[in-house]
VEXRO-905982 format. One record per residue (C-alpha): residue number from 1; chain; x, y, z. Coordinates in steps of 0.1 Angstrom, whole numbers, plus 5000, padded with zeros to 4 digits. Layout:
num / cadena / east / north / up
NUM / A / X / Y / Z
...
//
This chain:
num / cadena / east / north / up
1 / A / 0412 / 0808 / 8542
2 / A / 0434 / 0808 / 8574
3 / A / 0439 / 0775 / 8591
4 / A / 0421 / 0773 / 8624
5 / A / 0441 / 0777 / 8656
6 / A / 0435 / 0766 / 8692
7 / A / 0432 / 0803 / 8702
8 / A / 0401 / 0805 / 8679
9 / A / 0383 / 0784 / 8706
10 / A / 0390 / 0808 / 8734
11 / A / 0366 / 0837 / 8727
12 / A / 0334 / 0815 / 8723
13 / A / 0344 / 0796 / 8755
14 / A / 0351 / 0828 / 8773
15 / A / 0318 / 0844 / 8763
16 / A / 0297 / 0813 / 8772
17 / A / 0313 / 0811 / 8807
18 / A / 0309 / 0848 / 8812
19 / A / 0272 / 0845 / 8803
20 / A / 0270 / 0821 / 8832
21 / A / 0285 / 0846 / 8857
22 / A / 0321 / 0834 / 8856
23 / A / 0352 / 0856 / 8855
24 / A / 0374 / 0841 / 8828
25 / A / 0412 / 0843 / 8822
26 / A / 0435 / 0825 / 8798
27 / A / 0468 / 0808 / 8803
28 / A / 0468 / 0807 / 8841
29 / A / 0495 / 0784 / 8853
30 / A / 0495 / 0754 / 8831
31 / A / 0458 / 0758 / 8822
32 / A / 0444 / 0771 / 8789
33 / A / 0414 / 0786 / 8805
34 / A / 0404 / 0792 / 8841
35 / A / 0370 / 0804 / 8851
36 / A / 0359 / 0815 / 8887
37 / A / 0325 / 0823 / 8901
38 / A / 0324 / 0835 / 8937
39 / A / 0337 / 0810 / 8962
40 / A / 0330 / 0780 / 8938
41 / A / 0360 / 0757 / 8928
42 / A / 0376 / 0769 / 8895
43 / A / 0365 / 0756 / 8862
44 / A / 0394 / 0746 / 8839
45 / A / 0391 / 0742 / 8802
46 / A / 0418 / 0727 / 8780
47 / A / 0416 / 0738 / 8743
48 / A / 0426 / 0716 / 8713
49 / A / 0414 / 0715 / 8677
50 / A / 0408 / 0677 / 8680
51 / A / 0407 / 0648 / 8704
52 / A / 0440 / 0632 / 8714
53 / A / 0456 / 0612 / 8741
54 / A / 0476 / 0642 / 8749
55 / A / 0443 / 0662 / 8756
56 / A / 0430 / 0635 / 8779
57 / A / 0464 / 0634 / 8797
58 / A / 0464 / 0672 / 8802
59 / A / 0427 / 0671 / 8816
60 / A / 0434 / 0643 / 8839
61 / A / 0464 / 0662 / 8853
62 / A / 0443 / 0693 / 8859
63 / A / 0420 / 0671 / 8882
64 / A / 0448 / 0678 / 8908
65 / A / 0435 / 0714 / 8911
66 / A / 0397 / 0711 / 8905
67 / A / 0370 / 0685 / 8900
68 / A / 0355 / 0707 / 8871
69 / A / 0377 / 0700 / 8842
70 / A / 0365 / 0703 / 8806
71 / A / 0381 / 0695 / 8772
72 / A / 0371 / 0718 / 8744
73 / A / 0376 / 0708 / 8707
74 / A / 0366 / 0723 / 8674
75 / A / 0334 / 0707 / 8661
76 / A / 0337 / 0692 / 8626
77 / A / 0310 / 0683 / 8602
78 / A / 0303 / 0647 / 8591
79 / A / 0297 / 0612 / 8605
80 / A / 0334 / 0605 / 8612
81 / A / 0336 / 0633 / 8638
82 / A / 0302 / 0624 / 8653
83 / A / 0314 / 0589 / 8659
84 / A / 0347 / 0602 / 8673
85 / A / 0327 / 0625 / 8695
86 / A / 0305 / 0598 / 8709
87 / A / 0334 / 0575 / 8717
88 / A / 0354 / 0603 / 8734
89 / A / 0325 / 0616 / 8754
90 / A / 0320 / 0580 / 8767
91 / A / 0357 / 0579 / 8777
92 / A / 0356 / 0614 / 8792
93 / A / 0325 / 0604 / 8815
94 / A / 0346 / 0574 / 8828
95 / A / 0374 / 0598 / 8838
96 / A / 0351 / 0623 / 8853
97 / A / 0358 / 0649 / 8827
98 / A / 0335 / 0673 / 8807
99 / A / 0334 / 0677 / 8769
100 / A / 0327 / 0709 / 8750
101 / A / 0327 / 0715 / 8712
102 / A / 0330 / 0748 / 8695
103 / A / 0317 / 0753 / 8659
104 / A / 0342 / 0778 / 8646
105 / A / 0320 / 0790 / 8618
106 / A / 0297 / 0808 / 8641
107 / A / 0311 / 0803 / 8677
108 / A / 0284 / 0778 / 8688
109 / A / 0294 / 0763 / 8721
110 / A / 0279 / 0729 / 8730
111 / A / 0284 / 0710 / 8763
112 / A / 0282 / 0673 / 8757
113 / A / 0288 / 0661 / 8792
114 / A / 0297 / 0677 / 8825
115 / A / 0324 / 0665 / 8849
116 / A / 0313 / 0642 / 8876
117 / A / 0317 / 0607 / 8891
118 / A / 0310 / 0578 / 8867
119 / A / 0289 / 0549 / 8877
120 / A / 0290 / 0524 / 8847
121 / A / 0258 / 0505 / 8841
122 / A / 0264 / 0468 / 8835
123 / A / 0244 / 0450 / 8807
124 / A / 0232 / 0416 / 8819
125 / A / 0222 / 0408 / 8783
126 / A / 0257 / 0415 / 8770
127 / A / 0274 / 0396 / 8798
128 / A / 0252 / 0366 / 8791
129 / A / 0260 / 0367 / 8754
130 / A / 0297 / 0369 / 8763
131 / A / 0296 / 0339 / 8786
132 / A / 0275 / 0319 / 8762
133 / A / 0300 / 0324 / 8734
134 / A / 0327 / 0315 / 8758
135 / A / 0310 / 0283 / 8768
136 / A / 0303 / 0272 / 8732
137 / A / 0338 / 0279 / 8719
138 / A / 0359 / 0249 / 8716
139 / A / 0394 / 0253 / 8727
140 / A / 0412 / 0287 / 8721
141 / A / 0415 / 0290 / 8683
142 / A / 0422 / 0327 / 8681
143 / A / 0451 / 0349 / 8689
144 / A / 0444 / 0378 / 8713
145 / A / 0445 / 0411 / 8694
146 / A / 0438 / 0398 / 8660
147 / A / 0415 / 0416 / 8637
148 / A / 0378 / 0405 / 8633
149 / A / 0385 / 0392 / 8598
150 / A / 0390 / 0354 / 8601
151 / A / 0379 / 0353 / 8637
152 / A / 0368 / 0318 / 8648
153 / A / 0335 / 0320 / 8666
154 / A / 0313 / 0292 / 8681
155 / A / 0290 / 0296 / 8650
156 / A / 0320 / 0290 / 8627
157 / A / 0330 / 0260 / 8647
158 / A / 0295 / 0245 / 8644
159 / A / 0295 / 0252 / 8607
160 / A / 0328 / 0234 / 8604
161 / A / 0315 / 0204 / 8623
162 / A / 0288 / 0201 / 8597
163 / A / 0313 / 0205 / 8569
164 / A / 0336 / 0177 / 8584
165 / A / 0306 / 0154 / 8586
166 / A / 0296 / 0161 / 8550
167 / A / 0332 / 0157 / 8538
168 / A / 0334 / 0122 / 8555
169 / A / 0299 / 0109 / 8547
170 / A / 0287 / 0128 / 8517
171 / A / 0255 / 0147 / 8510
172 / A / 0231 / 0141 / 8539
173 / A / 0198 / 0151 / 8554
174 / A / 0199 / 0180 / 8578
175 / A / 0185 / 0159 / 8606
176 / A / 0213 / 0135 / 8602
177 / A / 0240 / 0161 / 8601
178 / A / 0225 / 0177 / 8633
179 / A / 0225 / 0144 / 8651
180 / A / 0259 / 0130 / 8640
181 / A / 0278 / 0163 / 8641
182 / A / 0261 / 0174 / 8674
183 / A / 0250 / 0207 / 8660
184 / A / 0213 / 0213 / 8668
185 / A / 0209 / 0241 / 8642
186 / A / 0227 / 0222 / 8614
187 / A / 0198 / 0224 / 8589
188 / A / 0194 / 0262 / 8593
189 / A / 0231 / 0268 / 8591
190 / A / 0235 / 0249 / 8559
191 / A / 0205 / 0266 / 8545
192 / A / 0217 / 0301 / 8554
193 / A / 0252 / 0291 / 8541
194 / A / 0270 / 0321 / 8556
195 / A / 0305 / 0308 / 8545
196 / A / 0296 / 0293 / 8511
197 / A / 0305 / 0259 / 8523
198 / A / 0271 / 0241 / 8516
199 / A / 0249 / 0234 / 8487
200 / A / 0213 / 0221 / 8485
201 / A / 0212 / 0188 / 8467
202 / A / 0175 / 0183 / 8471
203 / A / 0148 / 0191 / 8497
204 / A / 0164 / 0188 / 8531
205 / A / 0195 / 0173 / 8517
206 / A / 0229 / 0192 / 8516
207 / A / 0263 / 0187 / 8502
208 / A / 0297 / 0203 / 8505
209 / A / 0310 / 0229 / 8480
210 / A / 0347 / 0232 / 8470
211 / A / 0351 / 0261 / 8495
212 / A / 0337 / 0238 / 8522
213 / A / 0362 / 0210 / 8514
214 / A / 0390 / 0235 / 8515
215 / A / 0378 / 0248 / 8549
216 / A / 0378 / 0212 / 8562
217 / A / 0413 / 0206 / 8549
218 / A / 0427 / 0237 / 8566
219 / A / 0406 / 0235 / 8597
220 / A / 0434 / 0227 / 8621
221 / A / 0431 / 0249 / 8652
222 / A / 0396 / 0261 / 8643
223 / A / 0380 / 0231 / 8662
224 / A / 0402 / 0236 / 8692
225 / A / 0429 / 0211 / 8681
//
């Protein structure tokens, strides 16, 4: 089976545009595909087998000659491509670009977004969640750019406060931990035991596991110190 080439995308794109009344020509100037319909501004399509930063750069450069710029890529099966498509369509919208996929097995052309001004919608709920986490976080225990693994959140800091109290005092009632450690949700957090730091000693009473003791011993910067 022959390996697909960028030129394999051209005929399906050309036929789709011609069906819409465009006159289509390839490799005009720096553009892969140019389509003209009457006195309308030209439609420019850049062809690539897959998404890449280079493709975005090319399409942004073409905005100097027209507002109607599309990127066209070969459609692939599977969730991985679907996820990549979703993310790249979102980026293309922000840049005012259109996105087309071509299924090479049968030439199916699908337009996922058209070029146009982008007006992002802010999410008040997400903003509040961000500010709430910022306010609850003690100090600045993380390094910008680190992976999610081992990330210190306000939840982790609260759990560590509970662990420190148990380390110093010993097994205690949840209400006592909540009051003395200043963690309102202490009982729930120890019961959920997300990090494996706590163990139930008896009804309403929790102690510290070996993992919890180790977490306390290595806490350092976690509590904003």
